[in-house]
C-alpha positions in Angstrom: 4.2 10.3 -17.4 2.4 12.3 -14.7 2.4 10.5 -11.4 0.5 11.7 -8.4 0.6 10.3 -4.8 -1.5 10.8 -1.8 0.2 11.0 1.7 -1.7 10.9 4.9 0.9 11.4 7.5 4.5 12.8 7.4 6.0 9.6 8.6 4.6 7.4 5.9 6.4 8.7 2.9 6.7 6.9 -0.5 10.3 5.7 0.4 11.7 3.6 -2.4 8.9 4.8 -4.7 10.3 8.3 -4.7 13.7 7.0 -5.6 12.4 5.1 -8.5 10.2 7.9 -9.8 13.1 10.3 -9.6 15.2 7.9 -11.6 12.6 7.8 -14.3 12.3 11.6 -14.7 8.5 11.4 -14.5 6.5 14.5 -13.5 5.6 13.8 -9.9 3.0 15.7 -7.8 1.5 14.9 -4.5 -1.4 15.7 -2.1 -0.5 15.8 1.6 -3.8 15.5 3.4 -2.1 16.4 6.7 -1.4 19.9 5.4 -4.2 22.5 5.7 -3.8 23.7 2.2 -3.8 20.4 0.4 -4.9 20.4 -3.2 -6.3 17.5 -5.2 -5.1 17.2 -8.8 -7.1 17.5 -11.9 -7.9 13.9 -12.8 -7.2 14.3 -16.6 -3.7 15.7 -15.9 -2.4 12.5 -14.3 -1.6 9.0 -15.6 -1.3 7.1 -12.3 -2.2 7.5 -8.7 -0.3 6.0 -5.7 -2.1 6.0 -2.4 0.1 5.6 0.6 -0.5 4.2 4.1 -1.5 5.8 7.4 -2.7 5.1 10.9 -6.3 6.1 10.4 -9.1 3.8 9.3 -11.0 4.0 6.0 -14.3 4.7 7.9 -13.0 7.6 10.0 -14.7 10.3 8.0 -15.8 12.1 11.2 -12.2 12.4 12.3 -10.6 13.3 9.0 -12.9 15.6 6.8 -10.7 15.0 3.7 -11.4 11.3 3.7 -14.7 11.4 1.8 -13.0 13.7 -0.9 -10.1 11.3 -1.2 -12.3 8.3 -1.6 -14.4 10.0 -4.3 -11.3 10.9 -6.1 -9.9 7.4 -6.0 -13.2 6.0 -7.2 -13.2 8.5 -10.1 -9.6 7.5 -11.0 -10.6 3.9 -11.1 -13.6 4.5 -13.3 -11.4 6.6 -15.5 -9.1 3.6 -16.0 -6.1 5.3 -14.4 -3.4 3.2 -12.9 -4.0 3.1 -9.2 -1.7 1.5 -6.6 -2.6 1.4 -3.0 -0.4 0.5 0.0 -1.8 -0.6 3.4 -4.4 2.1 4.1 -4.2 3.0 0.4 -5.2 -0.6 -0.5 -8.0 -0.4 2.0 -9.4 2.8 0.5 -9.4 1.2 -2.9 -11.3 -1.7 -1.5 -14.1 0.5 -0.3 -14.2 2.3 -3.6 -14.8 -1.0 -5.2 -17.7 -1.9 -3.0 -16.0 -4.3 -0.7 -15.4 -4.1 3.1 -12.5 -3.4 5.4 -12.7 -5.1 8.8 -10.6 -5.5 11.9 -8.1 -8.2 11.2 -8.2 -11.3 13.4 -4.5 -10.5 14.4 -2.6 -7.3 14.2 0.4 -7.8 12.1 3.4 -5.7 12.8 6.9 -6.6 11.7 8.6 -8.7 9.1 6.5 -11.8 8.1 6.3 -13.8 4.8 3.5 -13.6 2.3 2.5 -16.5 0.0 1.1 -16.7 -3.4 -2.5 -17.9 -3.6 -1.9 -19.5 -7.0 -4.8 -17.5 -8.6 -3.7 -16.6 -12.1 -3.9 -13.2 -13.8 -3.0 -12.3 -17.4 0.5 -11.1 -16.1 3.3 -13.7 -15.6 5.4 -11.1 -13.7 2.6 -10.6 -11.2 1.8 -14.3 -10.8 5.4 -15.0 -10.0 5.9 -11.9 -7.7 5.5 -13.8 -4.5 6.5 -17.3 -5.6 9.4 -17.4 -3.2 7.2 -16.4 -0.2 9.2 -13.2 0.5 9.4 -11.8 4.0 7.9 -8.3 3.9 7.1 -5.4 6.3 3.6 -5.3 7.9 2.0 -2.7 10.1 -1.7 -3.1 10.1 -4.7 -4.0 12.4 -7.3 -4.1 9.6 -7.6 -6.0 6.5 -9.5 -5.8 3.2 -12.0 -8.2 1.6 -11.4 -9.0 -2.0 -13.6 -6.9 -4.3 -15.9 -8.7 -6.7 -14.0 -9.4 -10.0 -10.6 -9.0 -8.4 -7.8 -11.5 -8.3 -6.6 -12.5 -4.9 -2.8 -12.6 -5.1 -1.2 -13.2 -1.7 -1.9 -14.3 1.9 0.0 -14.6 5.1 0.0 -17.1 8.0 -2.6 -15.1 10.0 -4.3 -12.7 7.6 -5.6 -13.7 4.2 -6.2 -11.1 1.5 -2.8 -9.5 1.4 -2.9 -8.2 -2.2 -5.3 -8.0 -5.2 -5.5 -6.9 -8.8 -8.7 -5.4 -10.1 -9.0 -5.6 -13.9 -5.6 -4.5 -15.2 -5.2 -1.1 -13.7 -5.8 -1.3 -9.9 -3.4 -3.0 -7.6 -3.8 -3.1 -3.8 -1.0 -4.2 -1.3 -1.7 -4.7 2.5 2.0 -4.7 3.3 4.9 -2.3 2.7 7.4 -3.0 0.0 8.4 0.7 -0.3 10.0 1.1 3.2 13.7 2.0 3.4 15.6 2.2 6.7 14.4 5.7 7.6 10.7 4.7 6.8 11.0 1.8 9.3 12.6 4.1 12.0 9.9 6.7 11.4 7.1 4.2 12.0 8.8 2.9 15.1 9.1 6.5 16.4 5.5 7.5 15.7 3.7 4.2 16.3 5.9 2.3 18.6 3.2 2.2 21.2 1.5 -0.5 19.3 4.4 -2.9 19.9 2.7 -5.0 22.5 4.0 -8.4 23.6 1.5 -10.6 21.6 1.9 -13.0 18.9 2.4 -11.6 15.3 3.7 -8.3 16.7 7.5 -8.1 16.7 9.6 -6.2 19.2 11.5 -3.0 18.1 14.8 -5.0 18.1 13.2 -7.7 15.9 11.9 -5.0 13.5 15.3 -3.3 13.3 17.0 -6.6 12.7 14.6 -7.2 9.9 16.1 -4.4 7.9 18.1 -7.1 6.1 15.0 -7.7 4.1 14.7 -4.2 2.8 16.8 -4.7 -0.4 14.7 -7.6 -1.6 11.4 -5.9 -0.7 12.5 -2.8 -2.7 13.4 -5.1 -5.6 9.7 -6.4 -5.5 8.5 -2.8 -5.4 10.7 -2.0 -8.4 9.1 -4.9 -10.4 5.7 -3.7 -9.6 6.5 -0.1 -10.5 8.3 -1.1 -13.7 5.5 -3.4 -14.9 2.4 -1.8 -13.5 3.0 1.9 -13.2 5.6 2.2 -15.9 4.0 0.0 -18.4 
């Protein structure tokens, strides 16, 4: 398989996803939009697209000239029935490409918080059971997506609904980060630590570092997604 991923900032890398892809021996290519010589792939040369997170917003076209090109490519990939997986900003970009809105969330969510299954059924048992034990996962977002028309709403949290959705059988969006490893968490603290204000639903740096105990389980969830969604 040929897997391509989009990366928006150096400090939000694919983390565990890279480890899994390397173990599979797939051909892996990437577009790093923060590099001046970034190159988009030829759509017919890839089997799946993974869209990573980033601190920018989906409507910040005036700040990031590459955003309209990225959204056009994601939309084309969806219409071509490529497997498309979006994480945080990536999930929000998918949302706009499917005609739904991304809005400011009622509460910023930063740190380790549980997500709960909505009970809405898909045609995939593995996906229906993915959040059945209400896992504690890593969040870092101030926006949230609406659920596009025709998509299955898969997960919610205590303060922000619409945490994950499946569209048809080839587009999956996650608002949270199952891919983070220890260095990913540290990198986000280093580059975005100014967002850690003392309000509810935003954890302190110490709480976030203590939450690294959840990384193994979240990576296992990421593996299940990659095995059943990307690798299927």
